[in-house]
C-alpha positions in Angstrom: -68.3 76.2 156.8 -68.4 79.8 158.0 -66.8 82.6 156.0 -63.2 83.3 156.8 -61.4 86.5 155.8 -57.7 86.4 155.3 -56.1 89.9 155.7 -52.8 90.1 153.9 -50.5 93.0 154.7 -48.4 94.3 151.8 -47.4 97.4 149.8 -47.3 97.2 146.1 -43.8 98.7 145.5 -43.3 100.4 142.2 -39.6 101.0 142.5 -39.9 104.2 140.4 -42.9 105.8 138.8 -44.5 109.2 139.4 -41.5 110.1 141.6 -37.8 109.5 140.7 -36.3 106.3 142.1 -34.6 107.9 145.1 -37.8 109.5 146.3 -39.5 106.2 146.3 -36.4 104.6 147.8 -36.4 106.8 150.8 -40.1 106.0 151.4 -39.3 102.3 151.1 -36.7 102.7 154.0 -39.4 104.2 156.2 -41.9 101.5 155.3 -39.5 98.6 156.1 -38.4 100.3 159.3 -42.1 100.4 160.4 -42.7 96.8 159.4 -39.7 95.6 161.4 -40.7 97.6 164.4 -44.2 96.1 164.3 -42.7 92.6 164.2 -40.7 93.5 167.3 -43.5 95.2 169.2 -46.9 93.7 168.1 -47.1 89.9 168.5 -50.5 89.9 166.7 -48.9 91.4 163.5 -48.0 88.1 162.0 -46.6 88.8 158.5 -45.9 91.3 155.7 -45.7 90.3 152.0 -42.8 92.0 150.4 -44.5 92.4 147.0 -42.9 89.3 145.4 -39.6 90.9 144.7 -36.2 90.4 146.4 -34.7 93.7 145.1 -36.5 95.4 147.9 -34.0 93.7 150.3 -31.1 95.1 148.3 -32.6 98.6 148.3 -33.3 98.6 152.0 -30.0 97.3 153.1 -28.1 99.7 150.9 -29.3 102.4 153.3 -29.7 100.3 156.5 -26.9 97.7 156.4 -27.1 97.5 160.2 -30.5 95.9 159.9 -29.4 92.8 157.9 -29.6 90.4 160.9 -33.0 91.7 161.9 -34.3 91.3 158.3 -32.9 87.8 158.1 -34.5 86.9 161.5 -38.0 87.8 160.4 -37.6 86.1 157.0 -36.5 82.9 158.7 -39.3 83.1 161.3 -41.9 83.4 158.5 -43.0 87.0 159.2 -41.3 88.8 156.3 -42.5 87.0 153.1 -40.1 87.3 150.2 -39.7 86.2 146.5 -40.1 84.5 144.2 -38.9 87.1 141.7 -36.1 89.6 141.6 -38.4 92.4 140.4 -42.0 92.6 139.3 -41.4 92.9 135.5 -43.6 93.7 132.6 -44.8 90.5 130.9 -44.7 91.6 127.2 -41.8 94.1 126.9 -39.1 91.8 128.4 -37.7 88.9 126.6 -38.4 85.2 127.2 -35.1 84.8 128.9 -35.6 87.9 131.0 -38.7 86.3 132.4 -36.7 83.2 133.3 -33.7 85.1 134.8 -36.1 87.2 136.9 -37.4 84.0 138.5 -33.9 82.3 138.6 -32.3 85.3 140.4 -35.3 85.8 142.6 -35.5 82.2 143.7 -31.7 81.9 144.2 -31.5 85.1 146.3 -34.7 84.1 148.3 -33.1 80.8 149.3 -30.0 82.6 150.6 -32.3 84.4 153.0 -34.9 81.7 153.8 -37.9 80.3 152.0 -39.5 82.1 149.0 -43.3 82.4 148.5 -44.0 79.9 145.6 -46.6 82.1 143.9 -46.6 83.6 140.5 -47.2 87.1 141.7 -48.3 89.6 138.9 -50.5 92.1 140.7 -50.2 95.0 138.3 -48.6 93.6 135.2 -50.1 95.1 132.0 -51.5 91.8 130.8 -50.2 88.3 131.2 -48.2 86.2 128.8 -49.9 83.0 127.5 -47.0 80.7 128.5 -47.1 81.8 132.1 -48.9 78.5 133.2 -46.1 76.4 131.6 -43.3 78.6 133.1 -44.9 78.4 136.6 -45.3 74.7 136.3 -41.7 74.3 135.2 -40.6 76.3 138.3 -42.7 74.2 140.7 -45.5 76.8 141.1 -49.2 75.8 140.8 -50.9 79.3 141.4 -50.5 82.7 139.8 -52.2 85.8 141.2 -52.8 88.8 138.8 -54.8 92.0 138.6 -55.4 92.5 134.9 -56.3 90.6 131.8 -59.5 88.7 132.8 -63.0 90.2 132.9 -64.8 89.2 136.1 -68.5 88.8 135.5 -69.8 87.7 139.0 -72.8 85.7 139.8 -75.3 87.8 137.9 -73.5 87.2 134.6 -72.9 83.5 134.2 -70.1 82.7 131.7 -69.9 79.7 129.5 -67.0 77.4 130.0 -65.4 77.9 126.6 -65.1 81.7 127.1 -61.4 82.3 127.0 -61.0 85.7 128.7 -63.8 86.0 131.3 -64.5 84.3 134.6 -67.5 84.2 136.8 -65.2 83.8 139.9 -62.1 85.5 141.1 -60.6 82.0 141.1 -60.2 80.1 137.7 -58.1 77.6 135.9 -55.6 79.1 133.5 -54.4 77.0 130.7 -51.4 77.7 128.5 -51.1 76.9 124.7 -49.2 73.6 125.6 -52.1 72.5 127.8 -50.3 73.3 131.1 -52.9 74.3 133.7 -52.5 76.2 137.0 -54.9 78.0 139.4 -55.4 81.6 138.5 -56.3 84.1 141.2 -57.7 87.4 139.9 -57.7 90.5 142.2 -61.3 91.2 141.0 -61.6 94.1 143.4 -57.9 95.0 143.0 -55.0 94.4 145.3 -56.2 97.1 147.7 -59.6 95.7 148.5 -58.7 95.5 152.2 -56.8 98.7 152.5 -56.9 101.0 155.5 -59.3 99.0 157.7 -61.0 101.2 160.3 -60.7 100.6 164.0 -63.8 102.7 164.9 -66.7 100.3 165.1 -69.2 102.4 163.1 -66.7 103.1 160.4 -65.6 99.5 160.4 -69.2 98.3 160.1 -69.7 100.4 157.0 -66.3 99.4 155.6 -66.9 95.7 156.0 -70.5 95.8 154.7 -69.2 97.2 151.4 -66.0 95.1 151.2 -67.6 91.8 152.0 -70.4 92.4 149.5 -67.9 93.4 146.8 -65.8 90.3 147.4 -68.8 88.1 147.6 -69.7 88.9 144.0 -66.7 86.9 142.7 -65.3 84.5 145.3 -66.1 80.9 144.7 -65.6 79.7 148.3 -66.0 81.0 151.8 -62.3 81.9 151.9 -62.1 85.7 151.2 -58.8 87.4 150.5 -58.4 91.0 151.7 -55.3 92.8 150.5 -54.3 95.3 153.1 -52.2 97.8 151.1 -51.8 99.6 147.8 -49.2 101.4 145.7 -46.4 102.7 148.1 -48.8 102.2 150.9 -47.4 102.7 154.5 -48.0 99.7 156.7 -51.2 99.9 158.8 -49.8 100.0 162.3 -53.2 99.5 164.0 -54.2 96.5 162.0 -54.2 94.2 164.9 -56.8 96.4 166.6 -58.8 96.6 163.3 -58.9 92.8 163.1 -60.1 92.5 166.7 -62.9 95.0 166.0 -63.9 93.1 162.9 -64.2 89.8 164.9 -66.3 91.6 167.5 -68.7 93.0 164.8 -69.1 89.7 162.9 -69.0 86.7 165.3 -70.0 84.4 162.4 -67.0 85.4 160.3 -63.4 84.7 161.3 -61.0 87.5 160.4 -57.3 86.6 160.5 -54.0 88.2 159.7 -52.6 85.7 157.1 -50.0 84.8 154.5 -50.6 83.8 150.9 -49.6 80.2 151.9 -52.3 80.0 154.6 -55.0 81.4 152.3 -54.1 79.3 149.3 -53.9 76.0 151.3 -57.4 76.6 152.6 -58.7 77.8 149.2 -57.5 74.8 147.3 -59.3 72.4 149.6 -62.7 74.0 148.9 -62.6 74.9 145.2 -65.8 74.1 143.4 -66.0 72.0 140.3 -67.5 74.8 138.1 -64.5 77.1 137.9 -64.1 78.7 134.5 -61.0 78.1 132.4 -59.2 81.0 130.7 -56.7 80.3 128.0 -53.5 81.7 126.7 -52.4 85.3 127.0 -54.7 87.5 129.2 -54.8 91.1 127.8 -58.3 92.3 128.7 -59.7 91.3 125.3 -63.3 91.6 126.5 -63.2 95.3 127.5 -63.8 98.5 125.6 -60.2 98.4 124.6 -59.0 101.7 126.0 -57.2 100.5 129.1 -55.3 97.4 127.9 -52.2 99.7 128.1 -50.7 98.1 125.0 -49.6 101.5 123.7 -46.9 101.5 126.3 -45.1 99.3 123.8 -44.4 102.4 121.7 -43.9 105.0 124.5 -40.3 106.3 124.7 -39.2 103.9 121.9 -35.6 104.5 122.7 -36.0 102.5 125.9 -37.3 99.5 123.9 -34.4 99.8 121.5 -31.9 99.8 124.4 -33.6 96.9 126.0 -33.5 94.8 122.8 -29.8 95.7 122.3 -28.7 94.7 125.8 -30.9 91.6 126.0 -29.6 90.3 122.7 -26.0 91.1 123.8 -26.3 89.2 127.1 -28.5 86.3 125.9 -27.3 85.7 122.3 -23.7 87.0 122.2 -22.0 87.2 125.6 -23.4 84.0 127.2 -22.8 81.8 124.1 -19.3 83.1 123.6 -18.4 82.6 127.3 -19.9 79.1 127.2 -17.9 78.1 124.1 -14.8 79.7 125.5 -15.0 77.7 128.8 -12.9 74.8 127.4 -10.0 77.2 127.0 -10.6 79.8 129.7 -11.6 77.2 132.3 -13.7 79.9 133.8 -17.2 81.3 133.3 -18.0 84.9 134.4 -21.0 84.0 136.5 -20.7 87.0 138.8 -20.2 89.5 136.0 -23.2 88.2 134.1 -25.3 88.1 137.3 -24.4 91.8 137.8 -25.2 92.6 134.2 -28.5 90.8 134.4 -29.6 92.4 137.6 -28.7 95.8 136.3 -30.7 95.2 133.1 -33.7 93.8 135.1 -33.8 96.9 137.2 -35.2 98.5 134.1 -37.9 95.8 133.7 -40.7 96.8 136.1 -43.9 97.8 134.2 -43.7 101.5 135.0 -40.0 101.5 133.9 -39.7 99.5 130.7 -43.2 100.6 129.6 -41.9 104.2 129.6 -44.8 105.4 131.8 -42.9 107.3 134.5 -41.5 110.8 135.0 -38.5 111.9 133.0 -36.0 111.5 135.8 -36.9 107.8 136.0 -36.1 107.1 132.4 -32.9 109.1 132.4 -31.6 106.8 135.1 -32.8 103.8 133.0 -30.5 104.8 130.1 -27.6 104.8 132.5 -28.5 101.3 133.7 -28.8 100.1 130.1 -25.4 101.6 129.3 -23.8 99.9 132.4 -25.3 96.5 131.5 -24.3 96.9 127.9 -20.7 97.7 128.8 -20.5 94.6 131.1 -22.0 92.5 128.4 -19.5 93.8 125.8 -16.6 93.2 128.2 -17.7 89.6 128.8 -18.2 89.0 125.1 -14.9 90.5 124.0 -12.9 88.6 126.7 -14.6 85.3 125.8 -14.1 85.9 122.1 -10.4 86.7 122.6 -10.0 83.4 124.6 -11.7 81.6 121.7 -9.7 83.1 118.9 -6.5 82.4 120.7 -7.4 78.7 120.7 -8.5 78.5 117.1 -5.9 77.0 114.8 -5.1 79.6 112.0 -1.9 78.0 110.8 -3.6 77.4 107.4 -3.0 81.2 106.8 0.7 81.0 107.7 1.9 81.6 104.1 -0.6 84.3 103.3 1.3 87.2 104.9 -2.2 88.4 105.8 -4.4 89.3 108.7 -6.6 86.5 110.0 -10.0 87.1 111.6 -12.8 85.0 112.9 -16.6 85.5 112.4 -19.0 84.0 115.0 -22.7 83.3 114.5 -23.8 83.1 118.1 -27.5 82.7 117.3 -29.1 79.2 117.4 -30.0 79.0 113.8 -28.5 79.4 110.3 -27.9 83.1 109.4 -27.3 85.2 106.3 -26.1 88.7 106.4 -23.1 91.0 106.4 -20.3 90.7 109.0 -18.4 93.8 109.8 -14.8 93.9 111.2 -12.1 96.5 111.6 -8.7 95.1 110.8 -5.5 96.6 112.1 -2.9 96.4 109.3 0.0 98.2 111.0 0.8 99.4 114.5 3.5 101.8 115.9 3.7 101.8 119.7 4.3 105.1 121.5 7.6 103.7 122.6 8.8 104.0 119.0 8.5 107.8 118.7 6.4 110.9 119.2 2.7 110.3 118.8 2.0 112.9 116.2 4.9 111.8 114.1 3.8 108.2 114.3 0.3 109.3 113.3 1.7 111.0 110.2 3.9 108.1 109.2 0.9 105.7 109.2 -1.5 108.2 107.6 0.8 108.9 104.6 1.9 105.4 104.0 0.6 103.6 100.9 -0.9 100.2 101.3 -1.8 97.6 98.6 -5.4 96.7 97.7 -6.8 93.9 99.8 -9.2 91.0 99.4 -10.6 88.4 101.8 -10.0 84.6 101.5 -11.5 81.6 103.2 -9.5 78.8 104.9 -9.8 76.9 101.6 -8.3 79.8 99.7 -11.4 81.0 98.0 -11.9 84.8 97.5 -14.9 86.3 99.2 -16.6 89.3 97.6 -16.1 91.6 100.6 -16.4 95.4 100.6 -13.0 96.8 101.9 -12.6 100.5 102.7 -10.0 102.7 104.2 -10.4 102.8 108.0 -7.9 105.6 108.7 -5.2 106.1 111.4 -6.2 106.2 115.0 -4.9 106.2 118.5 -5.4 102.9 120.4 -4.2 101.0 123.4 -4.0 97.5 124.9 -4.6 96.7 128.6 -2.5 93.6 129.2 -3.4 91.4 132.2 0.2 91.5 133.5 1.6 94.9 132.7 0.8 98.6 132.3 -1.3 100.0 129.5 0.2 100.0 126.0 -0.7 103.1 123.8 -0.1 103.1 120.0 -1.1 104.5 116.7 -2.5 102.1 114.1 -3.8 102.0 110.6 -7.0 100.2 109.8 -9.2 98.9 107.0 -12.9 98.2 107.4 -14.3 95.0 106.0 -17.9 94.2 105.3 -18.2 90.5 104.5 -21.3 88.9 103.0 -22.1 85.6 104.9 -24.3 82.9 103.4 -26.0 80.2 105.4 -23.7 80.2 108.4 -24.6 77.5 110.9 -25.9 78.5 114.3 -23.4 78.5 117.2 -20.4 78.3 114.9 -17.4 80.2 113.7 -15.5 80.6 110.4 -12.0 81.9 109.9 -10.9 84.3 107.1 -7.8 86.2 106.2 -7.3 89.7 104.7 -4.5 89.5 102.1 -3.0 91.6 99.4 -5.3 91.4 96.3 -4.1 89.2 93.5 -6.1 90.9 90.8 -8.6 93.7 90.1 -12.1 92.3 90.6 -13.7 95.6 90.0 -14.9 94.9 86.5 -16.3 91.5 87.4 -18.0 93.0 90.5 -19.8 95.7 88.5 -21.4 93.0 86.3 -22.8 91.2 89.4 -24.3 94.0 91.5 -27.9 93.9 92.7 -29.0 97.4 91.6 -30.2 98.7 88.3 -32.4 101.5 87.0 -30.5 104.1 89.0 -31.2 102.3 92.2 -35.0 102.0 91.5 -34.6 98.3 91.1 -33.0 95.8 93.6 -32.9 92.2 92.6 -31.4 88.9 93.8 -32.3 85.2 93.2 -35.3 85.5 95.6 -36.7 89.0 95.4 -37.2 91.8 92.9 -37.9 95.2 94.4 -39.3 98.1 92.3 -39.2 101.6 93.9 -42.2 103.8 92.9 -41.9 107.5 92.4 -43.6 108.1 95.8 -41.1 105.8 97.6 -43.5 102.9 98.1 -42.2 99.4 97.0 -43.5 96.7 94.8 -41.8 93.4 95.8 -41.9 90.2 93.8 -41.4 87.0 95.9 -40.1 84.8 93.1 -40.5 81.4 94.8 -44.2 82.1 95.5 -44.7 84.1 92.3 -46.5 86.7 94.5 -46.1 90.5 94.1 -46.8 92.9 97.1 -47.5 96.5 96.4 -47.7 99.9 98.2 -45.1 98.7 100.8 -43.2 101.2 102.9 -46.0 103.8 103.3 -45.4 106.2 106.2 -48.3 107.4 108.2 -48.4 110.3 110.7 -51.3 111.1 113.0 -51.8 113.4 116.0 -51.7 111.9 119.6 -53.4 113.7 122.5 -53.1 110.7 124.8 -50.4 110.0 127.3 -47.6 107.5 128.1 -50.1 104.7 128.6 -52.6 105.3 125.8 -52.7 106.6 122.2 -55.6 108.9 121.4 -56.0 110.4 118.0 -57.7 113.8 117.9 -61.2 114.0 116.7 -61.5 114.6 112.9 -57.7 114.2 112.5 -56.7 112.9 109.1 -53.6 110.8 108.8 -50.8 112.1 106.6 -49.2 109.5 104.3 -46.0 109.4 102.3 -47.9 107.5 99.5 -48.8 109.9 96.8 -45.9 112.3 97.5 -42.6 112.6 95.6 -39.6 110.8 97.0 -35.9 111.0 96.2 -33.8 107.9 95.6 -30.0 107.8 96.2 -27.7 104.8 95.7 -25.7 104.1 98.9 -23.9 100.8 98.0 -23.8 98.8 94.8 -21.7 95.7 95.4 -21.6 92.0 94.6 -22.7 91.0 98.1 -25.4 93.6 98.7 -27.1 96.6 97.3 -28.4 99.6 99.3 -30.4 102.7 98.4 -31.8 105.6 100.4 -35.4 106.8 99.9 -36.0 110.3 101.2 -39.5 111.6 102.0 -40.5 115.1 103.0 -43.8 115.2 105.0 -45.3 118.5 106.1 -47.0 117.8 109.5 -48.3 119.9 112.4 -45.6 120.9 114.9 -47.7 119.8 117.9 -51.2 119.6 119.3 -53.0 122.9 119.6 -52.9 125.0 122.8 -56.0 123.3 124.2 -54.2 120.1 125.0 -52.0 121.6 127.7 -55.1 123.1 129.5 -56.9 119.7 129.3 -53.8 118.0 130.7 -53.5 120.4 133.6 -57.2 120.0 134.3 -56.7 116.2 134.4 -59.3 115.7 131.7 -59.4 112.0 130.9 -57.9 111.5 127.4 -61.1 110.1 125.9 -62.9 113.3 126.7 -60.3 115.7 125.3 -61.2 118.1 122.5 -57.8 119.2 121.5 -56.7 119.0 117.8 -53.5 119.5 115.9 -51.7 122.8 115.5 -52.3 124.7 112.2 -48.6 125.4 112.0 -46.7 122.8 110.0 -43.1 122.1 109.3 -41.3 119.4 107.4 -40.4 116.0 108.7 -37.7 114.4 106.6 -37.5 110.6 106.6 -34.5 108.9 105.2 -34.9 105.2 104.7 -32.1 102.9 103.7 -33.3 99.8 101.9 -30.8 96.9 101.8 -31.0 93.7 99.8 -28.3 91.0 100.3 -27.4 88.6 97.5 -28.7 85.4 99.1 -31.2 86.8 101.4 -35.0 86.5 101.4 -35.3 89.4 103.7 -35.4 93.2 102.8 -33.8 95.3 105.6 -34.7 98.9 106.4 -33.2 101.7 108.5 -35.3 104.9 108.8 -33.7 107.9 110.4 -35.1 111.4 111.1 -34.7 114.4 113.4 -38.0 114.5 115.4 -38.8 118.2 116.1 -42.6 117.5 116.2 -44.7 116.9 119.3 -47.9 115.0 120.1 -47.9 112.6 117.2 -47.4 109.0 116.1 -45.4 107.8 113.2 -46.0 104.3 111.7 -44.8 102.4 108.6 -47.5 100.5 106.7 -47.1 97.2 104.8 -50.2 96.1 103.0 -50.1 92.3 102.5 -53.0 91.7 100.1 -53.9 88.8 102.3 -57.3 88.1 103.8 -57.0 86.3 107.1 -58.9 85.9 110.4 -55.8 85.7 112.5 -52.1 86.7 112.5 -49.0 85.5 114.4 -46.5 87.4 116.6 -43.5 86.7 118.7 -44.2 86.6 122.4 -42.8 85.0 125.5 -41.7 81.5 124.5 -44.6 81.5 122.0 -45.6 82.4 118.4 -49.0 83.5 119.5 -52.0 83.4 117.3 -54.2 86.5 117.6 -57.5 87.4 116.0 -57.7 90.2 113.5 -61.1 91.3 114.8 -62.0 92.6 118.2 -64.7 91.7 120.7 -68.1 93.3 120.2 -67.6 95.3 123.4 -64.4 96.9 121.9 -64.8 100.7 121.4 -61.2 101.9 121.0 -60.7 102.7 117.2 -57.3 101.0 117.3 -56.2 97.6 118.5 -52.5 97.8 119.4 -50.5 94.7 120.1 -47.1 93.7 121.4 -44.2 91.8 119.7 -40.6 91.2 120.4 -39.2 90.2 117.0 -41.9 89.9 114.3 -45.5 89.9 113.2 -46.7 87.6 110.4 -49.8 87.6 108.2 -50.4 84.5 106.0 -53.0 82.6 104.1 -52.8 79.0 102.8 -50.5 80.0 100.0 -48.2 82.8 101.1 -47.3 85.2 103.8 -45.4 88.3 105.0 -43.3 88.7 108.1 -42.3 92.1 109.4 -39.3 91.9 111.7 -38.4 94.7 114.2 -35.6 95.7 116.5 -36.9 97.4 119.6 -40.2 98.4 117.8 -42.6 96.5 120.0 -45.9 97.9 118.9 -47.9 96.9 115.8 -51.5 96.8 114.6 -53.2 94.7 112.0 -55.4 97.0 110.0 -58.1 95.8 107.7 -58.3 97.8 104.5 -60.3 96.8 101.4 -60.8 93.3 102.9 -57.1 92.7 103.3 -54.7 93.0 106.2 -52.0 95.7 106.5 -49.2 95.4 109.1 -48.7 98.8 110.8 -45.4 99.1 112.8 -45.1 102.0 115.2 -41.8 103.8 114.7 -42.4 106.7 117.2 -45.1 107.9 119.6 -44.4 111.4 121.0 -46.5 112.6 124.0 -46.1 115.1 126.8 -47.6 113.6 130.0 -47.6 110.5 132.2 -51.3 110.1 132.5 -53.1 107.9 135.1 -54.2 109.5 138.3 -52.9 113.1 138.0 -51.0 115.5 135.9 -47.3 114.8 135.5 -45.6 116.6 132.7 -43.1 114.4 130.7 -41.5 116.6 128.0 -38.8 114.1 127.3 -41.5 111.6 126.2 -41.8 113.7 123.1 -38.6 112.0 122.0 -37.2 115.1 120.3 -34.0 114.7 118.3 -32.3 112.2 116.1 -34.1 108.8 115.7 -33.1 105.6 114.0 -35.3 102.6 113.5 -34.5 99.1 112.2 -37.0 96.8 110.7 -37.3 94.2 107.8 -39.6 92.3 105.6 -39.5 88.6 104.7 -41.8 86.7 102.4 -42.8 83.0 102.3 -44.8 80.4 100.5 -46.9 77.6 101.9 -45.5 76.0 105.1 -42.5 78.3 105.1 -43.4 80.8 107.8 -40.9 79.4 110.4 -38.0 80.3 108.1 -39.0 84.0 108.3 -39.3 83.7 112.1 -35.7 82.7 112.3 -34.7 85.5 109.9 -36.5 87.9 112.3 -34.7 86.5 115.4 -31.3 86.7 113.6 -32.0 90.3 112.4 -31.5 91.3 116.1 -28.3 89.4 116.5 -25.3 90.7 114.6 -22.3 88.6 113.6 -19.4 89.0 116.0 -16.0 89.3 114.3 -12.5 89.5 115.8 -9.0 89.9 114.4 -6.4 87.3 115.4 -2.9 86.1 114.5 -1.5 83.0 112.9 -1.0 80.4 115.6 -1.7 76.8 116.6 -4.9 76.0 118.5 -7.1 73.2 119.7 -10.1 74.3 117.7 -10.4 73.9 113.9 -10.7 77.2 112.0 -14.3 76.5 111.0 -16.4 74.7 113.6 -20.0 74.3 114.8 -20.1 74.0 118.6 -23.7 72.9 118.9 -26.4 71.9 116.4 -30.1 72.2 116.6 -31.8 69.5 114.5 -35.2 71.1 113.7 -35.9 74.6 112.6 -39.3 74.4 114.3 -37.4 74.9 117.6 -36.0 78.2 118.7 -33.0 78.4 121.0 -33.3 81.1 123.7 -30.5 80.1 126.1 -27.0 78.8 125.7 -25.1 79.4 128.9 -23.4 77.8 131.9 -25.5 76.7 134.9 -25.7 79.2 137.8 -22.8 78.5 140.3 -21.6 75.5 138.2 -20.0 74.6 134.8 -22.6 72.4 133.2 -24.2 73.9 130.0 -27.8 75.0 130.1 -29.9 75.1 126.9 -33.4 76.3 126.6 -35.5 76.2 123.4 -39.2 76.1 122.6 -41.5 74.8 119.9 -42.5 77.6 117.5 -45.5 75.6 116.2 -48.7 73.9 117.2 -47.3 70.6 116.0 -45.1 68.0 117.7 -41.6 68.5 116.4 -38.1 67.0 116.9 -36.3 68.5 119.9 -32.8 67.3 119.1 -29.7 69.3 120.1 -26.2 68.1 119.9 -23.1 69.4 121.7 -19.9 67.4 121.0 -18.5 65.6 124.1 -21.6 66.5 126.2 -24.6 64.4 127.3 -27.9 66.0 128.2 -30.3 65.5 131.2 -33.7 67.0 131.7 -34.0 70.1 133.9 -36.5 72.7 134.8 -36.5 76.5 134.4 -34.6 76.8 137.7 -31.8 74.7 136.2 -32.6 71.8 138.6 -32.1 68.3 137.2 -35.4 66.4 137.1 -36.0 62.6 136.8 -36.9 61.0 133.5 -35.5 60.2 130.1 -35.2 62.8 127.4 -38.0 62.9 124.9 -37.1 63.0 121.3 -40.0 65.3 120.4 -41.3 68.5 121.8 -45.0 68.9 122.3 -46.8 71.9 120.6 -45.5 75.1 122.3 -43.3 73.2 124.7 -40.4 74.8 126.5 -37.5 72.3 126.6 -34.7 72.7 129.2 -31.5 70.7 129.1 -28.6 70.4 131.5 -25.4 69.2 129.7 -22.6 67.4 131.4 -19.2 66.5 129.9 -18.9 62.9 128.9 
């Protein structure tokens, strides 16, 4: 057949990037105005692709509400092509559930307007997650289009079929780890290969000679896709004329203004049998390694910390609590949660969550995080209050104490410390003058307290004075109620609490002095230099590094907790260490040790390091930035002026835990540098494992021969694991999404990036970003777990739960329909990880989602009392077929639960 060229009009719309959001927003208004005018005035201008994201409709109608009917008209007549996503989000820095909710909201809102484009559209995502084929299949999509991650080789460089990351053609099969397979469409000549088509015949001739030749290097059929648009590109108003000119110049080629649906329908009919197959995650492994853009995982780390906090709040606290409270509340806050999710996801486009925009953009992101966080907190608190009111606490009626309930809202068993503030006395403002009420409570003597279980057993809690404070209630049926109250703070060690469960406790007057007994059972010795429980023994060396004995595996790990600081003359996208820069390490220095807590339930020390490091890069860096010298060509070094960076690291060991927890704080007043913490494992391995989107992904520890970049940064959400046949180490993180596996002395070291401070955006010009230096107080949470043979999955759950705090709420003594200790739902196999426990959109059925953490078939059982399960897809639509008892390797399992 003759060649056919499909010209697709679009504008890749980065909602915010090198300009603040509202600057891009106003340009969007003008773009859509022009597109709508073309639809009305040019019958040959057939369609415009709205970049795969429905948020553009919200943004446009916010300013042009009078155009709603016109927008709807052209969506329904097929001219304005929308969906399937809410936004174009980053693939690796947003959670598994965020990826689903983006599709769920986008498809839901698309259907309210008309018909969505059923195409996995990832034009500029910084790499593609390995489970994308399975997610697309489960949403009913069979094609994904993307711009990065695969090396196109063309007809002059034939690729063997088992090559995972390269393709001879721009069309290929893409296979996920579970064996799902979809058609992959690579923008081999970028998503602007048909941009600004000339109408002058001579110019058009030259344009098409180049463009058709470039496309011909990669396309596997005579169907050629030309993307007419680019980043924030105004619509080409004379495109109809340009297409007529092209048809006149090339009578043997048909040029048409087309949609993705038209192009893909024709393409699928003529695909050859010799397409390559790429597998798993696509992150440009077969390149020189400089432009994988993985270092965006450590840019503006405060954004990643916020994102983790809000994601865990919505997914793992607010939604589970609201789901469990439904029986009592008879209501589920669908609209509030949708609002929170949409607000959170507005921070998820790649130029936003990756931290690679101007400062104004990221200031606005913090506001969005705060807004979504407050909504999530409100939903969680309201649901928890509904629940605790329905929990029977009459077993405490003779205690004369203060009951409270602790929730584990994660999907798996959890150890840790629950924290709750207990009000022990209240005086309302109606009882007197506020300052007098304050003094009465402040000066009052109270007895010593202890915590007891429902069965009357005493729990070794740490109970401290909480002081007197102003407070208020906001009743649903009357005006606000101000008061003064006296509090105590309770930190309660929790052992092996079941997932999706609650336990009730009571704070009561202590019966005896447990102090002497407690002192005998604490976990610290040797002035805090030794921490030990039944599983681990930690020895702190004079330089602050740790030697940790894993007793079960009889394995000792040394030189752990070594801080490393290097210069960084790169940008928000890419780390670049200055030439001849020598890393500065805490190992070999002298550290201070201070005891923070020494209790029965947990021990905590603080290790203090003082590192003298350069204050910034030297003066040459600013000149090189202004001259737009590409970061690999820069000659800048580090300043000769140094000042002290003080690192304070709390190390906590809990009595029954196999995980050591760390919190490192410091005041960053240094620029142009990267700070990491190093954990040598003593393990020799060819691969390692990390938490990714619905996958524990296996990644190689060596790079492709074409790799030139001295570093090999990687993404994670919750952990990275290095193991051999006998033992392993798992580093868990909270909002620290960048790590690297370094080979030293034939063993692997896990390097977790704590901070990367840079001063420019990078990319196509010079955009100063002083706030990306992240000056000021910083606090980072991370942890280490250790395991023996076949025990790695336990440490994965410990890492997941490290991000999900216990939720605890004070209550009263009252009757209720729920027992004081109860497990609402139970997951039968630890090889499965639960990601969603929520109510179905626009309905009251329960939706659960989990995935197989392993490459082995495993039991997929989940039990919810008085509910029966049906199969469903990622879009929460019931599907035919009986429930399978087992989950295939890496399978995502969705269930829709109805009341029996």
